[in-house]
C-alpha positions as CSV (number, residue, x, y, z in Angstrom):
1,M,18.5,-10.5,10.0
2,T,19.7,-7.6,7.9
3,R,17.4,-5.1,6.1
4,C,18.4,-6.6,2.8
5,S,17.7,-10.1,3.8
6,I,14.3,-9.0,5.2
7,L,13.6,-7.6,1.7
8,F,14.6,-10.9,0.1
9,A,12.3,-13.0,2.4
10,A,9.5,-10.6,1.8
11,L,9.8,-10.7,-2.1
12,L,9.4,-14.5,-2.1
13,A,5.7,-14.5,-1.7
14,G,2.5,-13.1,-3.2
15,P,-1.0,-14.3,-4.2
16,A,-2.2,-15.5,-7.5
17,F,-5.0,-15.0,-10.0
18,A,-8.4,-14.8,-8.0
19,Q,-11.4,-16.2,-9.4
20,D,-15.0,-17.2,-8.1
21,A,-13.6,-20.4,-6.6
22,V,-10.1,-20.5,-4.9
23,P,-7.6,-21.5,-7.8
24,T,-5.7,-24.7,-7.3
25,A,-4.1,-25.3,-10.6
26,S,-4.0,-29.0,-9.9
27,V,-4.7,-29.8,-13.5
28,A,-2.7,-28.8,-16.6
29,D,-5.6,-26.8,-18.2
30,A,-6.3,-24.7,-14.9
31,P,-5.3,-21.0,-15.1
32,I,-1.9,-20.2,-13.8
33,C,-1.8,-19.7,-10.0
34,T,1.2,-18.0,-8.6
35,D,2.7,-16.7,-5.3
36,R,3.0,-13.3,-6.6
37,P,2.5,-10.3,-6.6
38,T,2.5,-8.8,-3.0
39,K,3.8,-10.7,0.1
40,S,1.1,-13.5,0.5
41,N,1.0,-17.1,-0.9
42,F,-1.7,-19.1,-2.5
43,A,-2.3,-22.7,-1.4
44,C,-2.2,-23.8,-5.1
45,T,0.6,-26.0,-6.4
46,V,2.0,-26.4,-9.9
47,P,0.4,-29.3,-11.8
48,K,2.3,-32.5,-11.7
49,G,5.2,-32.7,-14.2
50,L,4.8,-29.0,-15.3
51,V,7.4,-26.1,-14.7
52,Q,6.4,-22.6,-13.7
53,I,8.5,-19.5,-13.6
54,E,7.7,-16.4,-11.7
55,A,10.0,-13.5,-12.0
56,D,10.5,-9.7,-11.4
57,G,11.4,-7.6,-14.4
58,F,12.9,-5.5,-11.7
59,T,12.4,-4.4,-8.1
60,W,13.4,-1.0,-6.6
61,L,13.6,-0.4,-2.8
62,N,13.9,3.0,-1.3
63,N,14.4,3.8,2.4
64,T,15.6,6.7,4.4
65,A,16.4,6.6,8.2
66,G,18.6,8.7,10.4
67,G,19.9,10.8,7.5
68,N,20.9,7.8,5.4
69,R,19.3,6.8,2.2
70,T,19.4,3.2,0.8
71,D,18.3,2.4,-2.8
72,Q,18.4,-1.2,-3.9
73,L,17.7,-2.7,-7.4
74,L,17.1,-6.4,-7.8
75,F,17.1,-7.8,-11.3
76,S,15.0,-10.8,-12.4
77,N,14.6,-12.4,-8.9
78,P,13.0,-15.7,-10.5
79,T,11.4,-18.5,-8.8
80,V,11.2,-21.7,-10.5
81,K,8.7,-24.3,-9.6
82,Y,8.2,-28.0,-10.4
83,G,5.0,-29.9,-9.8
84,L,5.9,-33.2,-7.9
85,T,2.3,-34.5,-7.4
86,D,-1.2,-33.2,-7.8
87,S,-0.9,-31.4,-4.5
88,S,2.9,-30.6,-4.0
89,D,5.6,-28.7,-5.8
90,I,9.3,-27.8,-5.1
91,Q,10.6,-24.1,-5.5
92,L,13.8,-22.4,-6.0
93,N,14.3,-18.6,-5.7
94,W,17.6,-16.8,-6.3
95,V,18.4,-13.2,-7.1
96,P,21.1,-13.3,-9.9
97,F,22.1,-9.8,-9.4
98,T,21.3,-7.0,-7.0
99,R,22.8,-3.5,-6.4
100,V,22.8,-1.6,-3.1
101,R,23.6,2.2,-2.9
102,T,23.9,3.8,0.4
103,G,24.3,7.6,1.0
104,D,24.7,9.3,4.4
105,A,23.9,12.9,5.7
106,V,27.4,14.3,4.9
107,G,27.3,13.1,1.2
108,N,29.4,9.9,1.5
109,V,28.1,7.3,-1.0
110,S,28.8,3.6,-1.1
111,T,27.8,1.0,-3.7
112,Q,27.8,-2.8,-3.5
113,S,26.8,-5.4,-6.3
114,G,26.5,-9.1,-6.3
115,I,24.2,-12.0,-6.2
116,G,21.5,-12.6,-3.7
117,D,20.6,-15.4,-1.3
118,A,18.9,-18.6,-2.6
119,T,15.7,-20.0,-1.2
120,V,14.3,-23.5,-1.4
121,R,10.5,-24.0,-0.7
122,F,8.3,-27.0,-0.8
123,K,4.6,-26.5,-0.8
124,R,2.0,-29.2,0.1
125,R,-1.8,-28.5,-0.4
126,L,-3.8,-30.1,2.4
127,T,-7.3,-29.4,1.1
128,G,-9.1,-31.0,-2.0
129,P,-8.6,-29.5,-5.5
130,E,-12.1,-27.9,-5.4
131,G,-13.8,-25.7,-2.8
132,D,-14.0,-22.2,-1.4
133,F,-11.4,-22.9,1.3
134,Q,-7.8,-23.9,0.6
135,L,-4.9,-24.6,2.9
136,A,-1.4,-25.6,2.4
137,V,1.9,-25.8,4.4
138,L,5.1,-24.1,2.9
139,P,8.4,-24.9,4.6
140,F,11.4,-23.1,3.4
141,V,15.2,-22.6,3.9
142,K,17.4,-19.7,2.8
143,L,21.0,-20.4,1.8
144,P,23.4,-17.7,2.2
145,T,24.8,-17.2,-1.4
146,A,24.9,-13.4,-1.1
147,P,28.2,-11.7,-0.1
148,T,28.4,-9.8,3.2
149,G,26.7,-6.5,3.1
150,I,23.8,-7.9,0.7
151,G,23.0,-11.0,2.9
152,N,23.8,-11.9,6.4
153,G,25.7,-15.1,5.6
154,K,23.6,-17.3,7.7
155,V,21.2,-20.3,6.9
156,E,17.6,-19.3,7.9
157,G,14.2,-20.9,7.5
158,G,10.7,-21.2,8.5
159,M,7.2,-22.4,7.9
160,A,4.3,-20.5,6.1
161,V,0.7,-21.6,6.1
162,P,-1.3,-20.1,3.1
163,I,-5.0,-19.8,3.7
164,N,-7.3,-18.7,0.9
165,I,-11.0,-18.1,1.2
166,S,-13.2,-17.5,-1.8
167,V,-16.2,-15.4,-1.4
168,P,-19.0,-14.4,-3.9
169,N,-18.6,-12.0,-6.8
170,G,-14.9,-12.6,-7.6
171,W,-13.5,-11.8,-4.2
172,T,-10.7,-13.8,-2.4
173,V,-9.4,-13.4,1.1
174,T,-5.9,-14.6,2.0
175,L,-4.4,-15.0,5.3
176,G,-0.6,-15.7,5.8
177,P,0.7,-16.8,9.2
178,Q,4.4,-17.5,9.1
179,L,7.1,-18.6,11.7
180,D,10.7,-17.8,10.9
181,V,13.9,-19.1,12.5
182,L,16.5,-16.2,12.1
183,A,20.0,-15.6,12.8
184,D,20.8,-13.1,15.7
185,S,22.2,-9.8,14.5
186,D,25.4,-10.5,16.3
187,G,25.8,-13.8,14.4
188,Q,26.1,-15.9,17.6
189,G,22.7,-17.7,17.8
190,R,19.2,-17.9,16.5
191,H,15.8,-16.6,17.4
192,L,12.2,-16.7,16.2
193,G,10.3,-14.3,14.1
194,A,6.6,-14.0,13.0
195,T,4.9,-12.7,9.9
196,G,1.2,-12.0,9.3
197,L,-0.9,-10.5,6.7
198,V,-4.5,-10.0,5.4
199,N,-4.9,-9.8,1.6
200,V,-8.1,-9.0,-0.2
201,A,-8.3,-9.6,-4.0
202,K,-11.0,-8.8,-6.6
203,Q,-11.3,-10.2,-10.1
204,I,-12.5,-7.9,-12.8
205,G,-12.4,-9.8,-16.1
206,K,-8.8,-10.7,-17.0
207,F,-7.6,-8.3,-14.1
208,T,-7.2,-8.7,-10.4
209,I,-6.6,-6.0,-7.9
210,Y,-4.9,-6.7,-4.6
211,N,-4.8,-4.8,-1.3
212,E,-2.9,-6.1,1.7
213,I,-1.7,-5.2,5.2
214,W,1.4,-7.0,6.3
215,T,3.6,-7.2,9.4
216,S,6.8,-8.8,10.5
217,Q,8.0,-9.2,14.1
218,N,11.7,-10.1,14.3
219,F,12.4,-11.0,18.0
220,D,16.2,-10.4,17.9
221,P,17.9,-10.6,21.4
222,A,19.5,-7.2,20.5
223,G,15.9,-5.7,20.2
224,T,12.7,-6.6,18.5
225,V,12.4,-5.1,14.9
226,Q,8.9,-4.5,14.0
227,Q,7.8,-3.9,10.3
228,Y,4.5,-2.9,8.8
229,S,3.4,-2.2,5.2
230,Y,0.4,-1.6,3.0
231,D,0.8,-3.5,-0.3
232,T,-1.3,-3.1,-3.5
233,A,-0.8,-4.7,-6.9
234,L,-2.6,-5.2,-10.2
235,V,-2.5,-8.5,-12.2
236,W,-3.4,-9.0,-16.0
237,L,-4.0,-12.6,-17.2
238,P,-4.0,-12.3,-21.0
239,H,-3.7,-16.2,-21.4
240,P,-4.4,-19.0,-19.0
241,T,-0.6,-19.7,-18.7
242,L,0.8,-16.1,-18.8
243,Q,0.5,-13.5,-16.0
244,F,1.8,-9.8,-15.9
245,D,1.8,-7.8,-12.6
246,I,2.8,-4.5,-11.2
247,G,2.9,-3.5,-7.5
248,V,4.0,-1.2,-4.8
249,N,4.6,-1.9,-1.1
250,I,4.5,1.2,1.3
251,G,6.3,1.2,4.5
252,L,4.2,2.3,7.6
253,N,7.0,2.7,10.1
254,R,10.7,3.5,10.1
255,N,11.9,0.0,10.2
256,T,10.1,-0.8,7.0
257,P,11.5,0.1,3.6
258,A,9.6,3.3,2.5
259,I,8.9,2.0,-1.0
260,V,9.2,-1.1,-2.8
261,S,8.0,-1.1,-6.4
262,Y,8.2,-3.9,-9.0
263,V,6.9,-5.3,-12.3
264,G,6.8,-9.1,-12.9
265,V,5.9,-11.8,-15.3
266,S,4.8,-15.6,-14.7
267,T,4.3,-18.5,-17.1
268,R,3.9,-22.2,-17.0
269,F,4.8,-25.0,-19.4
């Protein structure tokens, strides 16, 4: 999996509006519950028959390694969701435009622009609509719509298991185990990857603050790629069906993009 495709996979997820009980959004009048910001997911699903859009205004990635600097901009990066039942929804994520700029130690610069990969996800909540513990399964498949150099040109997929636990005084703890089936870096086969995270969120009025530790283990036959990041974000909910967010992911080792910053908006109708 290329660095760019790792970024796209990481951007697909993030938790929602934290409240005294874990949000489920299983009825139309419930507050919006999203899979953003940060990299974790909520077990909630979009109410049956409703549409939800979660999108970045922009995302900026910066990474420096071995004398090379990479800057990447993603524009919009929307996820469109549709509620199938009271406990399941279907989701489509696609990056309509991204630009990657790479410079080396001697001053050579290259720029590539184009569309990103598309990802289809299905979420099924396994627990009841009320309660302090929520669990869902979230299988997904990535379709190689991005050109070479932005994506790796391979179909990939996996399964995430969002776990949300509500604790008193507006705190929510989220766990995010995930198993991936990834293309080998030489393009000749496939291998497994694993992702894990712990996310702690605190609601303060109409605002929610998120802090998260995330890791990805890519067991490529050519060599395991380990990534670690600290992610933090702030959400504002001015209306029950409208959410704004801003966040930053900070890489904790050389294999992880040093900085990923973004702003976003989500709405439901």
